[in-house]
N, C-alpha and C positions, 0 to 999 in steps of 0.2 A: 481482678476480682470477678469480672463479668465474662471471662472467656468460657469456652465449652466445658472445661473441667469444673470451673466454678459453678456453672449452671447445673451440672449434674449433681453437685453436692448441695447447692442451695435451693434448687427448684425455683419457686416464686418468691422466695425471701430476698430482701435486700441484705447485703453483707452485714450491715450494722444491726440487723435483727437476730443475728446468731447468738444463741444462749446455750452454753454447755455447763456441766456441773462436775465437781469432784466431791464425792460423798464418803469421806473416811469415817471409820468407827473409832472412837477414842478409847479403845480397850487394849491397845498395844502399840508398839513402835511401828513407824512407817517402814515398809520394805522397798527394795529397789523396784519391785513390780508395781507397788502403789505409786511410787514417784514417777515411774515411766508413764502411767495412766494420767497422773496429774499434769505432767509435762506436755503430753500430746493434746490434752484438753486446753491447756493454757496457750500452746502454740496455735492451735486451731482458732481459738477466740481472738488472739492477737492478730493473726493473719488476716482475718476478715473484719477486724475492728468491732467485734462483738463483745460479749461479756462472759466472764467465768464466775459461776456461783459456787461458793463453798457451803456445803450442807453437811452438818454433822449427824451421822446416823447413830444416835446415842440411846436407842430404846432399851438397850441392855443396861439398865440403870445400876444393877448390882456390881458391874465391873467398871463403871465410870468413876473417875476421880478428877478433881480440879487440876491436878498435875497433868493428867492425860490430855485434857483440853488444851492447856498451855503448851504442852509439848507439840501438839499438832500445829498450832498457830505459829509457834517459834520455828519449827522445822520448815514449814512452807516459806516463811519469810527469809530464813537462812538460805534457802534454795533460790530465792528471788521469784517464786511463783506467786505473785500477788493476785488477790481476787477482787472482783468488782462489787460483789454482793455477798453478804454472809456475816458471821460473827465478827464483832469488833469493827465492822465496816458499815453494816446496816443495809437497807434496801427496802423497796416497797412491797415485796412479796414474801416477807418473812412471816413468822419467826423461822430461823435457819437451823435450829436444833430440833430434831424430831421429837425429843422428849417434851417440847413445849407445844406440840401440834396434835396431841391426843384427841382433843375435842373435835378437831377438823376431821380426823379419821372416823370417829364415831358418827358424825353427821353424814359423811359421804356413804358409809356402809348402810345407814338407815335409808338413804335415797336409792342406793342400788337394790336393796331388798324391796322397797316400795315399787320400783319400776320393773321388778322381775328379772333384773340382770344378775342377781345373786339370790341364794336361797339358804335356808337352814338345813344342816345335815346332822341327823341324830345317830348315825352309825357309831357303834362302839369300836374301839381299836381291835377287839377280839373278832368282831364280825367282819371288819375290813380285812384283817389278816386271813381269815378263813376263805373269803371270796377271792382274794388275790391268789392264794395257793391253789384254789380250784381252777382259776383262770390259767395259771402257769401249767398245771397238769394237763389242761385241755389244749395247750399250745396257743392260748389267746393272750391279748394284751392284759397286763396285770395292774394297770392303773385303776383309779377309782371308776366304778361301773355305773355311776349315776343313780344309785338306789333311791336316794331321797330327792332326786331332781323334780319329779312330778307326782309326789305322793298325794293321795286324796286327803281332804281336811280331817276325816275321822282318824286316819293313821297318824297324822301329825299330832292330833290332840292326844292320842294314846301314848305317844312318846313323851309328850309334855306331862301327862298324868303319871308316867313312870318316874318322873323326876330327871329325865335325861337332859343334859346341858349340850346344846348344839354348837357346832362350828358353823362358820359362814363360808360357803363356796361360791366361786364365780361360775356363772352359766356360760360355758365355752361354746363358740359357734360350731356348727356342724359342717363347715366348709374348710378347705385348706387355708392356712395362713402363709402368705407369700410376702417377702420383703426383700428389698435390695440392700444388702449389707455393704457399707462403704468400703470395707476391706475385702470381703469374700464374695461379693457379687450376689446374685439372686439365690435365696434360700427358701425352701418350701417345707412346711410341717403339716402332716396329714392329721385330720381330726381324730382318727382312731388312736393316735399316739398322744393326744392331749386331753387328759381327763380334767374334769372340773376340779380346780385346786382350791386349797383353803386360804381364805383371806384373813380370818379372825379365829383365834383359838376359842375353845369352849369357855375359857375364863375371861373372855372379852379382850384378850391382848391382840393387837393388830400385828400382822406378820410382814416381813420384807416384801413379798409379792404384792401387798396392798400399798404400803406406805411409800415405797420407792416410785411407782408410777403416779400415785396421787400427787406426791410432791413435784414430780416432773411436770405434770399437767398444770398444777396451780402456779408453779414458778416459770411456766411458759418455756420450758427447755426445748430447744429445736433439734439438737443432736446429742446422742448418747454414745460416747466413746469409752469402752470398758473392756475388761479382759474376756478372752474367749471361754473361760470357765462359766460365764453367765449366759452363754449363747442359748443353752437349752431352756432358759426361763424367758427368753425374748418373745416367743409366740404368745405365751400366757399374758405377758405384759401388754403386748399389742392389743389383745382382746380386751384387756381392762381399759386401755386408752380409748378404744372405740366405745366401750360402755359408758365411760365417763363423759365422752363427747355427747352421747345421746341423752344424758341427764343434765347437760349444760354445765359441766365442771371443766374449768380450764379454757384454753383457746380453741379446743376442738381439733387441734392438729396433733397427729402422732409423730413423735420425734423420729429422725433418721438414726439408724444404728450403725456403729462400726465396732467390730469385735477384734481387739488387739491380740497378737500372738502370745503364747506362753513364753515366759523367760525360763530357760532350762539351766540347771546347774551341773555339777559333776555326775558322771554316769548317765548323762542325758535324761535326768529326772527333773521334773518341774521344781524350780527353786522354791524352797519353803522358808517361812519366816524363822524356822529353827536352824537353817543352814548358815554356816559361817559365810560372811560376805553379803548376807541378804538385808541386813538392817542399816538404816541411815546413820544411826549413832556411831557405828564403827567407822564410817567414812569421815564423819565430823572429827572424831577423836584422832584419827590418823593424819588429819590435815589435808584432806582433799579439798580442792576448790569447788564451790558449788557449780560454777560454770563448766569445770572439767568433768565432774560427775554427770551433770545433765547432758553434756555433749556425748559422753559414752552411752548413756541410757537411750538417747535418741537413736543411736545406731542399732539398737535392739528392735529392728523391724522397719527402720526408715533410713534413708541416706540422702545427703544433700546433693551428691554427685557420685558417679561410679568410682572416680579416682581421688576422692577427697574424704577424709575422716574428721578433720579438725575444723571447727567453725564456731562462731559466736552465737549466742542466743538470738541476737538481732538478725543474723543471717538465717537462722533456722525459721524464725517467724516469717521472714520474707519469702522463703522457699517452700514452706510446709504445705504439703498436699496429702490429705488423708487417703486419697485413692492410690498413693504410691507406697503405702504401708504394706509390707510383705505379710501374707497370711501364715507363712510357715513359722514354726517355733524358732526363737532366737536363743543362742547359747551365751550365757554370761561368762566372759573371759576376764578374770581378775588382772592378768598381765596387761592385756590391751587397755583395760580401764585405767591402770596406773600410767601407761604410756600416753593416753589421751590427756590425763591430768597433768603429766609432766609437760606436755606441749603447751597447755594453758599457763603453767608456771612460767615458762619462758616468755610468754606473751605479755605478762604483767609489766607495767612500768616499774622501774626499780624502787621508787619511793613507796608505791602501793605494795610491792612485794615485801619490803621491810615492815610496813605496818601490819601486814597479815601474819608475819612471824611473831610479833610481840606477844600475843596471847599464849603461845606455846612456850616462849622463853620465860614469861611471867609464871605460867603454870609449873614450870620446872624449877622455879626459885632462882633463876639466873638474872632476872630483872625485877625491879619493884613494879607495882601496878602503874605508877607514874614515873617512868624512867627519866633519869637526869639528861640534860642536854648532851653531856659528854658521852653517855652511854648510847644515846640515839645517834650521835655522830659516828661512833665506831660501828654501830649496826648498819647504817646507810653506806659507810665505806666498805663494809664486808660483803654487801649484797652482790656486787659484780663478781666476787670470787666464788660464790656458791650457787647463784641462781641457775646456772647451766648444769649444776651437779645434783640438784635436788628434784625428787619426784613428788614429794609430799611436804607440807609445811612442818609436820612433826619432826622431820629430819633436821630442822634448824637447831634443835637442842643438841644433837650430836655434832653437827658441823660447826656451830658457832659458840657453843657453850664455853669452850676454853678461853674465849675472849672476855667473858664476863664473870667467871667464877673467881672467888677470892683465893689468894695464894694458900691460905690455911685449909681451904676445902678442895683444892686442886688435887686430883689423883691421876695416876697412870693406869690405864686398863691392864689388868694382870696378864691377859693373853698377849697383848702387844708387847709388854715388857719381856715376857718369856720368849717371844719369837724374834724380837729385834734388839733388845738391850742385853745382848750376850756377846761373847767372843771379844772382838776388837771395839765394841761399842764405847767402852770407857775411853779408849784412845781418841776415838772420833769426837766424843763430847768434850774432852779436854782441849783438843785442837780447836774445836768450834768456839769455845768460850774464850780462848786466848786470842783467836783471830778477830772476834767481835768486840773485844774490850774497848778499843779506841776508835772504831769506825763511825762515820756519820750514819745516823739511824734512818736510812732510806732503803727502799726495796732494792735499788740498784747496788748500793754500797754493801748491803748485807749479802746479796748473791755473789758479788765479786769476791768478798772476803772469804766466804765459805768455799767457793770453788777453788780459790788459790790454796787454801789450807788443806782441803780434804781430797780434791781430785789431783791437783798438781803436787801438793806437798806430800800427801800420803799415798798417792797413786791409786785411789779407790774409784770404782765405777759409781755413777750418780746414785744408783739404788742403795748401795752399801754406804755411800757417803752421807746421804741425806735422810735415810730411814731412821736412824737413831735420833737425829735432830728433830724430825717430824714428831716422833713419839714423845720426845721430851717437851716440846712446845705445846702440842695439842692433847697429849695423853692417849692418842689413837693412831692406828696405822694409816687411816684414811682421813684426810683433812683438806681444807682449802689450800690453794697454792702456798707453799712454805714461806717464801721470802716476804710476800705481801702480808701474810699472817703475822710474821714476826714484827714487821713495821707497825701494824695495828696494835699488837700486844704491848709494844714498847720495850725499850732497852732493859730496864730494871727487871721486869717480870720475865723477859726472855732469858736473861742470864741466870736468874734465880731458878728457873725451871731446868736449865741445862745442868746446874749444880745438883738439883734434886734428882734428876735422872742419873747423874754420875754416881750418886750414892746407891741408886737402885741397881745399877748395872754390875 
């Protein structure tokens, strides 16, 4: 924690003083980009032994619902990205919902105006548009031209008398703003490209460029790790941090920034919340493991080693270095995401793997919410047969469903029947039923009887011999190992399904 790299990141801070934040808006579902930002902040805080603050940016009250708040909290907990301060946890620097902090913003704006750090701007939108167009025509910077920055008192009074409602703008410094981005290195913004920006609308409503830095200052945030789409706002926020420090708000320390690379989708376009594969809900429903999904998202800009892609979250926390995040855009690869998840599926202890499949089997109506001991015994016995074959937990429905479905509800996939239960399939099924009629019901005895009857007796190749039996037993062309599956299914059900398939063929 105190090596050179750590000193470059922490400066004079002690590791335990690190405070980062994740500030989602409860107006939609979390995307993989949101989650990647949350993950990097969480790993950064855990690496140094600092704190992660969850702050909800819910000033858009018209779009907020109680369900959206609950979704955010539940999603982060499902991912395992626990927070140290914030809603449902508490903390000394709250409240942690921006909608509950409006009085704070009003008070701070009053102080900024009194200190001359901000000022009222009475320009109408039409006037702003006209002056911007004139600047563009002249080949000049088209940002706000500072018209109201230093107006004499009589002109200000004239605007008031006209009934104009002003916005509040921050008085930007006239010098370059330079900062060392933890991901991109030194970045410079020239003053001519940084007009005085709006903090508060004419209706008194505080804007993101005000509330975000104010909350960071009051919550003593030391490092801000966020997407590169917010990079252009950083110099304005740094100017506000400095103004806040001068009026005695917060710790007086400007946070260190690190801007994370874009996550790109198909066609090398930035992944949008409207794109397939961008929302967290899809991964939950498909049965991704949270640790598998997080592992892959960590690879979108960072790696634990050049020759290693699969790691635990504990290993990520130990190795995480924000300075090693790549500044180049990262491409989201759905196939690699599935492969990483599959690797984590293999890593699960068998009992835990079984437990994680239960919600999917219950959701499909294959198990009751409180499975019986006998059902759980079958499930645990089946895990070794399928764990190496599954990439997502939702696949347990197709792979294991035949073991739990009632005989009356059991069906054979029509496509499997059309492709496999044809030709000599009837002969195969008859011979199988006859061979199995009196054998001891163990995997070894079942295999020996079927091989003798179908391969030696009928002279069939294994594919042609066992294909019809597999479809009869599982209802599918792809299933767990056949002989082990038949032992788990039991003699009575196995023979019944062979008979049912015989009538289908």
